[in-house]
C-alpha positions in Angstrom: -40.1 27.3 -13.6 -42.4 25.4 -11.1 -39.6 26.0 -8.6 -39.3 29.1 -9.2 -42.9 29.7 -8.6 -42.9 27.9 -5.2 -39.9 30.0 -4.1 -41.8 32.9 -4.9 -44.8 31.9 -3.4 -42.7 30.9 0.0 -40.2 33.7 0.0 -41.8 36.2 -1.5 -40.7 39.0 -4.0 -38.9 40.9 -1.7 -36.1 37.8 -0.1 -35.8 36.0 -3.5 -33.6 38.0 -5.0 -31.2 38.1 -2.1 -31.6 34.7 -1.7 -31.2 33.8 -5.5 -27.8 36.0 -4.7 -26.8 33.7 -1.9 -27.4 30.7 -3.3 -25.2 31.8 -6.6 -22.4 32.7 -4.4 -22.4 29.5 -2.8 -22.3 27.4 -5.9 -19.8 30.0 -7.5 -17.8 29.1 -4.2 -18.1 25.0 -4.3 -17.1 25.3 -8.1 -14.2 27.3 -7.4 -13.2 24.6 -4.7 -13.6 21.6 -7.0 -11.2 23.3 -9.7 -8.7 23.8 -6.8 -9.0 20.5 -5.9 -8.7 18.7 -9.5 -5.8 21.4 -10.0 -3.7 20.0 -7.0 -4.5 16.5 -7.6 -3.4 16.9 -11.6 -0.4 18.7 -10.1 0.4 15.8 -7.7 -0.5 13.3 -10.6 2.2 14.9 -12.7 5.2 15.0 -10.1 8.1 13.4 -10.8 7.8 10.0 -8.4 4.4 9.9 -10.5 6.4 10.2 -13.7 8.9 7.5 -13.1 6.2 5.1 -11.8 4.1 5.6 -15.3 7.7 5.3 -17.1 8.3 2.0 -15.4 4.7 0.7 -16.4 4.9 1.5 -19.8 8.1 -0.1 -19.9 6.7 -3.0 -18.3 3.6 -2.9 -20.7 6.2 -3.2 -23.5 8.0 -5.9 -22.3 5.0 -8.4 -21.5 4.0 -7.8 -25.0 7.8 -8.5 -26.5 8.8 -11.6 -25.9 12.7 -11.4 -24.4 14.7 -12.1 -21.8 13.3 -12.0 -18.5 9.9 -10.8 -19.5 6.6 -12.5 -18.8 4.9 -14.2 -21.8 1.2 -15.4 -21.1 0.8 -16.5 -17.4 4.5 -18.1 -17.6 7.6 -16.5 -16.3 11.2 -16.8 -18.2 13.6 -18.6 -15.7 15.7 -15.3 -16.0 12.5 -13.6 -14.5 12.2 -15.7 -11.4 15.8 -15.3 -10.9 17.0 -18.3 -10.5 18.0 -21.9 -12.7 16.6 -25.3 -13.0 12.9 -26.4 -13.6 10.2 -24.3 -13.6 8.1 -25.0 -10.1 
C-alpha cells in the first residue's frame, strides 16, 4: 500500500496506469521465459540417455543393498567386483 502511494506521488495519476501495465507485461514475459526454461530442462531430463543413467543408478543401488557376487557391501568390495583374484589390497 505504501509503495502504491509513493508510486502515485512520483509518477502522477497519468503515468501510473501505463507504468503498471508495462511492469505487468514484463513480469509476464519473465514468467513465460522461466516456464519455457523449466520445460526444456524437464524434457532434457526425460531423454533416453538420462533414463538409462537413472536405470543403471537404481540397479546399482539395488545391488548395494543386496549382497551378491560383485556387489559392494559396506565399504569393502568383493573380489569379483575388483576383477581379479587374490587377497584384498
